[in-house]
TORDOMI-182032 format. One record per residue (C-alpha): residue in one letter; x negated, y, z. Coordinates in pm, whole numbers, padded with zeros to 5 digits, always signed. Layout:
AXYZ;...
end
This chain:
M+25997+18208+11786;N+25636+18279+11787;D+25398+18344+11497;D+25259+17961+11523;E+25617+17828+11474;A+25705+18081+11201;R+25393+17987+11016;V+25460+17610+11013;Q+25838+17685+10934;R+25768+17888+10639;W+25535+17607+10508;E+25794+17360+10550;A+26048+17533+10373;W+25838+17559+10082;A+25717+17194+10096;D+26029+17000+10219;W+26209+16960+09875;P+25910+16859+09683;L+25805+16597+09938;T+26161+16474+09929;G+26139+16421+09538;I+25787+16238+09612;A+25952+16014+09872;L+26226+15931+09659;L+26012+15828+09364;F+25790+15609+09600;L+26117+15452+09704;V+26210+15362+09340;A+25858+15261+09256;Y+25876+15025+09519;A+26231+14883+09465;V+26224+14831+09105;P+25957+14552+09082;I+26158+14362+09368;L+26488+14406+09203;G+26363+14343+08830;T+26165+14039+08857;H+26068+14041+08476;L+25900+14366+08439;S+25545+14387+08276;G+25212+14480+08470;R+25239+14842+08378;W+25471+14888+08637;D+25225+14736+08893;H+24995+15000+08789;F+25249+15290+08815;Y+25353+15161+09136;D+25001+15184+09288;V+24972+15531+09132;V+25278+15657+09288;T+25190+15511+09627;W+24864+15658+09643;A+24974+15982+09516;S+25265+15990+09771;W+25047+15914+10056;A+24795+16185+09957;A+25074+16448+09915;F+25202+16357+10273;A+24858+16350+10439;A+24801+16697+10278;D+25142+16838+10416;Y+25051+16700+10758;L+24708+16858+10743;V+24823+17193+10639;R+25098+17204+10899;L+24842+17091+11150;S+24586+17365+11051;L+24861+17619+11066;A+24962+17537+11450;R+24749+17693+11707;R+24878+17430+11979;R+24779+17129+11759;V+24813+16844+12038;A+25175+16997+12105;F+25220+16959+11727;V+25097+16612+11702;R+25356+16508+11979;R+25646+16688+11807;N+25545+16501+11475;V+25474+16157+11556;I+25657+16007+11250;D+25486+16228+11013;L+25146+16095+11150;V+25262+15751+11155;V+25350+15807+10778;V+25009+15928+10687;V+24778+15687+10903;V+24974+15343+10865;P+24767+15090+10685;M+24816+15072+10310;L+24987+14728+10326;R+25285+14656+10125;P+25559+14616+10379;L+25421+14910+10606;R+25415+15165+10292;L+25822+15163+10344;L+25741+15359+10679;R+25676+15665+10426;V+26052+15694+10335;L+26100+15794+10712;A+25979+16125+10618;L+26299+16156+10421;V+26514+16146+10733;N+26265+16371+10912;I+26289+16632+10625;L+26685+16625+10605;S+26685+16663+10973;R+26491+17001+10954;R+26729+17128+10680;T+27046+17092+10906;G+26999+17369+11144;T+26981+17352+11514;S+27318+17196+11553;L+27279+16884+11770;R+27571+16729+11622;G+27448+16798+11281;R+27089+16667+11335;V+27217+16352+11507;G+27469+16301+11227;V+27164+16313+10966;Y+26938+16100+11170;V+27217+15809+11208;T+27346+15840+10865;G+27025+15867+10705;S+26834+15632+10915;M+27105+15357+10880;V+27127+15394+10498;L+26745+15377+10462;L+26706+15091+10717;L+26948+14881+10522;F+26807+14917+10182;V+26416+14925+10267;G+26465+14630+10530;S+26660+14444+10232;L+26385+14492+09992;A+26126+14442+10249;V+26270+14101+10355;L+26338+13996+09993;D+25987+14074+09870;A+25860+13870+10160;E+26100+13552+10150;R+26216+13525+09770;D+25936+13274+09676;A+25848+13134+09999;A+25892+12767+10082;G+26208+12681+10248;S+26342+13055+10221;N+26725+13080+10214;I+26711+13449+10084;H+26672+13478+09700;S+26888+13780+09607;F+26928+14130+09692;G+27274+14061+09811;E+27183+13766+10066;A+26889+14031+10184;L+27148+14329+10239;W+27393+14070+10422;W+27115+13970+10646;S+27018+14310+10705;L+27370+14413+10807;V+27392+14114+11048;T+27042+14196+11190;V+27068+14571+11263;S+27405+14509+11427;T+27223+14234+11623;V+27524+13990+11554;G+27312+13723+11434;Y+27525+13487+11239;G+27226+13253+11111;D+27333+13170+10776;F+27025+13368+10655;Y+26711+13394+10812;P+26359+13469+10748;V+26072+13201+10744;T+25787+13400+10696;T+25576+13601+10927;T+25639+13916+10726;G+25996+13863+10715;R+26037+13790+11094;L+25841+14115+11148;V+26078+14299+10931;G+26374+14133+11134;A+26209+14241+11458;G+26169+14585+11349;M+26533+14609+11217;M+26667+14488+11557;I+26480+14746+11753;A+26597+15013+11507;G+26945+14907+11546;I+26938+14906+11912;A+26765+15254+11918;L+27027+15390+11672;L+27315+15273+11865;G+27156+15433+12159;V+27140+15762+11977;V+27493+15748+11883;T+27581+15671+12255;A+27406+15970+12361;S+27568+16177+12114;V+27915+16068+12195;A+27857+16124+12574;T+27695+16474+12499;W+28014+16545+12283;F+28250+16472+12571;I+28034+16664+12815;D+28064+16939+12599;K+28437+16906+12568;V+28488+16898+12956;R+28260+17182+13013;E+28491+17376+12741;V+28815+17278+12893;D+28687+17378+13227;S+28558+17717+13101;Q+28891+17800+12955;A+29074+17726+13280;S+28822+17934+13467;T+28896+18203+13225;A+29280+18151+13239;T+29250+18152+13636;R+29054+18480+13636;Q+29310+18656+13403;D+29601+18537+13642;I+29434+18660+13941;A+29379+18986+13780;E+29730+19012+13669;L+29868+18916+13999;G+29633+19169+14156;A+29767+19464+13917;K+30139+19386+14003;I+30064+19385+14383;D+29896+19728+14329;E+30210+19831+14114;L+30436+19710+14426;H+30214+19903+14686;A+30245+20219+14472;L+30624+20186+14449;L+30676+20120+14805;D+30453+20426+14872;Q+30684+20605+14670;H+30991+20521+14909;G+30795+20580+15209;I+30785+20222+15296;T+30491+20090+15459;T+30356+19759+15434;K+30156+19769+15779;
end
């Protein structure tokens, strides 16, 4: 690890958990007005404050890490999700992209194990995708004319069907925002399936290599033991004056 990476990792180790708390607070502030329809206007003000505060926190974190990195172009390429979280417009549906930081932070805390990282990405992404997708489509569809999604349960069922690309068609969005949410969830579902497939394939390849390595080790041990026995046999024959030539 070079000094550049070490500086960035020290900052991340300090900032990860505060940012996790901020992301969770943002998610709660977004969800409560949607799930609780009879709240006062004070909650809207609180939501706006949390939204801007969380954006400022993630923007500051990104700028600090960017300033610590000497190879800044490489840093930007490695942290595309964090950049998206900062630069997305402050439109209500797109604000939910900020919870992607949760998955990114958790993946950094799982160490270097490939399966550990994949497990965190897939599990965390799936849970967040279903939850925030349900919130977003419910927010967009509940009061729309001709809509058939009016409760969180219906929105969650639609999200499950959409992300799995089954497409029963019993619930469907009628607004442009709802359809954009659906398109994003379908793309994300296909991407997650690809990650799982690649992870399983890698696991099988690792197992095959492990078996091959064990077999090669056993074969080498057998050859060594056979060579030792041949040497003992030659020594015994030499003691009795018997030549093998």
